[in-house]
N, C-alpha and C positions, 0 to 999 in steps of 0.2 A: 535611508533603505525606506519603500512604500510600505504604509500602513495598513495596507488592504492586505495584503501578504503576510503569511507567515517569515521567517529568517532562513529556515529550514527545513527541508523535508527529508524524512528516516522514508528510503524507498526499500521494500523487501522484494528483493527480483527473485526470491524463492526462498517457499518455507519447506524446500528437502534439503539435506542433509546426509554424508558419507560419514559421519558418527553419531554416537548413541551414548552423549555423555551422562555420565548416571545421575545427573541435577537437573535434567533442562526438563523443559516442561514438553518436548514432543512425547516423552512418555508417559506423560499423564491426558494426553489429548486424544482427539478422532475428529483429526482432521485430514480432507484430502489433499494431498500433496501436489505443487502446484506451482508453474513458474510465471510471472509476471509476463504478460504477452510483451512482442517489443514492438509491436503496432501502437500500442495503448501508452508505453512508457514512453516512445516518441512524440506522440501527440500530448501525454502529460509533460514534457520538456520542453518542447517549442513552446507550450499555453504558459507554463509556471517559473522554469528555472530561470529565465532573463530576470527575476524579481526577487532569487535569493540569493542571499550570501554563501550556503553551503549545501552541500545533497551528502547523505548519509547514506553509503550504499551495501546494506546487509539487514535483516530482521531475524528471524529465528530461523533461516535455513543458512548455509554454506554458499554463500555470493557466487562463487567458481563455478559452481557445478550449475549454473546457468548455463547454457549452451550459446548464447549470444551473451555474454558478460562484456566482452572486448570493443561490441560495439555498445554496449550500453557506457561504457567509460569514453567512447569518442563521444555520442550524442550528448552526455553531459557535458565535457567541454567545449563544447561544439556551443550551447544554449546558455551555458552560467557565464555570469560578467566575466571579465577578465582576471579580476581578483578571486571569485569565487573559488571555493575549498570542494575536492571531494577528498572522503573519508570511506576508506575499506577497512570493516573488520573481518578476519577471517581464521580459524583453526590451523592452518599453513599448512595442510596434508596438500593441497596441489598446488601451493605458490612455490614453486620450483625455479631454478634460477631463467628458463628460455619466459618460463610465461610471466616472469614480475618485468624480466626487459620489458614484455609488453605491454603490461600495465603502466610500470613508472615512466612509460616513454608518453603516455596517453595523457599526462598531465594528473596525477593522483596525488594530492598532499599532503593525506596521514594514512598509515596502515598500521594497524595494530594486529596483533597476533594472541590466540589465546593459548597461557601458556601457566598453568598452575605450579607448577614445581619441575626442577631439574630431575628430582628423583623420575629416572625410567619408569620403574615398575609403577610406583605411584601414579605417574602420569598415565598410563594407559589403561590402569584403574580406570583413573576418574574419566579418560576421555575416551573411553571404550569406542574401539573400530580403529584406534591411531596406530601410528607407529611415532613414537617418540623421536626416534633417530632421526626419521626424514623429516619432522614438523622442527627440532632444535637446526639440521642443516637450511633446511627452507630459509629460517629465521635469520641463521648465518649470511646466505648468501647475499638475503635481502641489507642487511646491513651493509655487508661490503659495498652493496650500490649506493651508499649515501656518498660517496666520495663523487658520483657522476652526477647524479641524480640531488635535485632538492624537494624534499618532502619530511613530514614527521614519521618517528618509526616505534609504538608501541608495543606495550606489553598487557593485555587483560587478564588478570588473577580472580580465581574464586578462590576465596582461603574458608576452611572446614577443620573440624577439629582433625581428621587425618593427613591435613598440608600444613595448618598454619605455621608450623613451626620451621618451615621449607624456605620461608620467604625470604629471611635475609639472605642467604646462601643462593637464592634467584635473581633477586634486587644488583646482586656483586657480578651475576654472572650477565645480566643484560647489561648493565651497565658499562662493561668490559666489552661489549659488543660495539659500545655507542649508542644505544639506542639512546630516545629522548625523552620518552616517561613511562610509566608504570601506572596502571590503573588497578588498584585494588578494591573487590566487591567481598561483601559476605554473602553467603548463598541463598536463594530465595526458595523456601523450604514448598515446592509440591505437592509432599508425603508426609508423612509423621518420620520415618525414615532418616529422611534427610533432615529435617529440623534437629533429630536429635544428634548429626553430623554439624550443626552450627554453633559459631561459637560466639554468641552475642544474644541481650536480654531486649524485648521491647518495652521493658518500664526508664521511663524518663529516669535521668541518674539523681536527681535531686531527690524525687521520692522514694526511690531505693534507698538512700543515704538513709534517709529517715526512717525507714523500715527494719535497718541493719540487726537492731534489738533484736527482731523478730528469729534474726537465722536460729538462736539456739535454742527456739521455741519447738516442738512437734506440733504436728497437724492439729490433733486434738484442740490442743488451746486456742491454736487461731481460729479453726473454725467457728468454737464455742465463742470466742470474742467478735467475732462477726456476726455472727445470728443474735446474739444479746445488744450487738447495737444496733443493730438493724430492727431488731424486736421495740428498743424505745422510741427510735422514728416516729414507728406505726402506734407509740401509746402506750406499750408494755413497759413495766414500771424497773424492772430487773436491771441493777446494775452493778454488777462483780468485778473486780480489779481487771480482770481479763477483758471489756466493754470499755472501762475507763481509759485503758492502753490503748483500745482501737480508736476512739472519739478524739484523745489527745493527739494521734498520730494523723488523722484525716484533720485536724485544727491547723498543724502545721504544715502539713502538706497543701492546705487552702490561702494559708497565707503565702506562700512561695507562690501562688498562683497555680497548683497541681492537683489532680488527685493520686489515691492510693488503691493500690491492686492489692491487695492480702493474698488471695489465692495464687495468681500466676506469680509472685514473688515467692512463694514455700516452694511453687512449683520449678522455680527456676533455679533453685538453690547450688544444684550441682553445675550449672552453668556460669554462676557470680560465681562460684570458688574457683573455675580457671579462668576467670576475666583479667589477673592480675598477669598472666602468663602470658596471654594475647595482648597484653599494652605493655607488656617488656620485648617481645618481639615487635611489635609494631614499633616500639620507639628504637629499638638499633635498627632495623630496615630504616627508617627516618633517616638512622646519622649515617650510612650506608650510602644510600642516594646522596645526601647532602657532601658526604666525603666525593662522591665521582660526578658531583655535579647531573646527577638525572633526575627531573622532576619525578616525584615520588605523589598520587592521590587516593590516599586511605580513608577506607571510612569508619562512619561514627563508632567506638566501642558502644556508646548507649546512645538512645532516640533521647531526645528533647522535644515534649510537646509544644513547647513554645517559640520554638527555632525551625520550623518546617518550614520546608520548599519544595515542590513539582518543579523537576528539573526541565521536562517537557514545555512548561509556563517559562518558566525563568529563560530558558533560548529559543522560545516562541516556536519549537519544533512539533511538526504533524507526522503520524504514523503513516506509511502508506503499506495497505497488507497487499499480495502476491496478487490479488484478484482486483485490485484498484480501489477497495471501501478503505473509507479516512476512518481512522480510528485515535483518539486526543493524546493516547502514549501506545508503547508497547505491553501494557500489562493490560488494559484493555483491547487489545486485537482480539484475543480468541477467548472463546470459554474455556477454563480449566480449570482448576481445583489448585488453592493453598493453603496448607496448614500452617497457622499463627492463631498466637494466645490460645492454646493449648482447644486449638477445635478447626474445622474443615469450614472453611469458608466457598464457597462457589462462586466464582467470579464470569459475570456473562459480560460476553462482547458489547462494547458502547462505540458508534457507528455517527459520525454525521454526515455522510455524503458519500458518494460513490462515484470515481472518476472517470466513470468508462461514460455516465451522463450528464455528469457537471464537473465545471471547472472550479480550481483550487481557491481561486477569489470568492465564486459563489459560497461554495462551506465553508471557507474560513470565516465569512462573514453573516453567519445566519444568526438568527438571533439566540437560541440556544447555543449554540459553540460559543457564541461572546461573551454568554453568562456565563456557562462553566466555566471557561478562562478566570472572567473580573471574579467570581466566586474564590476561585484557586491561586489568586494572588495575593489573596491573606488569608490564608488555608489555614495558617495556625488562630487568625481567630472565628474563623469562619466553618469549620471543621472539626470536631471530637477526636481524638486521639483515644483508641482503643484500650491501648497497651496501658493505659494507667486508671482503668476501669474494671471494677470489682466483678462486673456484669459479663464482662465480655471472656471470662474464661466457662462461661454458665449458659451456652448455647443463645445466647441475647439472638430475636429477632433482626436486629441490626446489625449484626456478625455474619449471618449467614450467606449473605451475598454480596454483592456489591451494587442492589439496586437503590437504597436508602439509609441515610444514615440517621441516627437518634434527633440530629438538628434538623433535620426534613430537606436534607442535600441529597437529589436525584440524579446522577447515579454516586454512592458514597466512595470515598480516600479515607475513609477513617483507619486503615488498618494496613496503608499502603508503606512497603518499606524504602520503597527511595526514596519517598517525602522527607525520611527522617535522615537521611544519606548512611543508611544500614546497606543497602542496595546501591548500588551504581550503574549507569549505563553512560555508554562514549559515543553523546551526539554532539 
C-alpha cells in the first residue's frame, strides 16, 4: 500500500437523514443540509480510490437518501482495487428487498444496520421517524441474500440506560439471522439529558477503584478534603484527616501512573452503582455471541487513560464531508456541543483541506496533518485524559473547546470518547 495515501476514506455522501434519532448530533447542530456532488465524488474516486483498501459510504446522514447512491457504488467499484472493500452503514428504512438487490449487485462488501433493540416501542422512541417493523423486515431480507451474495452483514447498537438490558435478546435475534457481527457503542452525549441516559463513567478504572472508599462519604467531606489538600500544595498548613486521605489517594494513583478526580467520582455515584448490571449484560451478550458464532465488538465499561488509541489514526482513515472538506475524524467534522465530565464542551470543526481544490495525496502529506497524526499515534503519552483530572468538572479553560489542551496540543483530543473505546464507529 502506498504510504503517501491513507488506507481508507469515510465519504459522507449526504448529511441529510429521514430519521431524527433522539441521541443524534443532528439535533444540536445548525448545518446546511447537503448531498455530495456526483461530479466531485467521481473526481475524488478517480484520483484516490485506486490507492485505497476500502471506502466507507456514510457519515452523519442516511446514505440511501442521496438520489445518486447507486451510481456512487458503481463508481467506487470501478476505481477501487479488485480486493478493495465498500462498507455501507444505514438506518435500514430504505434498504428494502428491491434496492438491496441493486446495492449488493454492485459489489458492496459490508452492510450494517442501526438497530438498538428488538423492543418495537423502544426502537420507535430511540429512532424517531422510524417504522421498526419495516426496519427489521428489511434486515431479514438482506440476511436472506447472504445465500446469493458474498458480503458481511452487521448491526450497530447504541446502548443507553433505557435499552442496555435488551442487548442479549438483540444479540440472539441477530445471530439467528446469521449476521456476521454486532458493533456496540455507548452513546455520545451531545446534551446533558442524553448524558443522564448513558451507562458509563469517564474515570479510569484503577483510580476509580482507589477512590471506592469515598462511596460512603458525603459531598461536604469530599469538598473539604479537596480544598484542604489543595491548600497545603499552595503553602497553607492545615492538614486534617480528610486532606490526608486525599493526599494518600493521590499518592496511590500516581504510583500506578494515573490522576484522581474526586469531584467527578462523587457526581458519578449513581452511574457507578449500575455498572455491575451493565457488566452482567455485556458478559451474557458475549456468551450468546460465542454460542451462536457471531462476532461481537463491545465497548469498554471504563476508560483507561494509559490505553488510549484513536481509531482513525489506527486505521489510517480520513473523513470527507458532504461538501468535500477533509476532517481527521467524524467528531471534528462539524461544530457541535458535547456534554462530558460535568460540563459542556464546544467542538469546532478541524479541516486539513478541501477536495474541491486539492487532491487527497496533497492533503494527507501536509505538514500539519502529518504532525497531527504523529502525536496521536502515541495519544496516551502525548495527550492528557481529562476524565481523571479534578479540574475538568470546574470549567477548566482547556475543556471549554477542542482548540487546545493543557499539553499545548492544537487541537485537543483530551476528552475523546472514541479514544478510550467508550464510543465506537464502524470504519
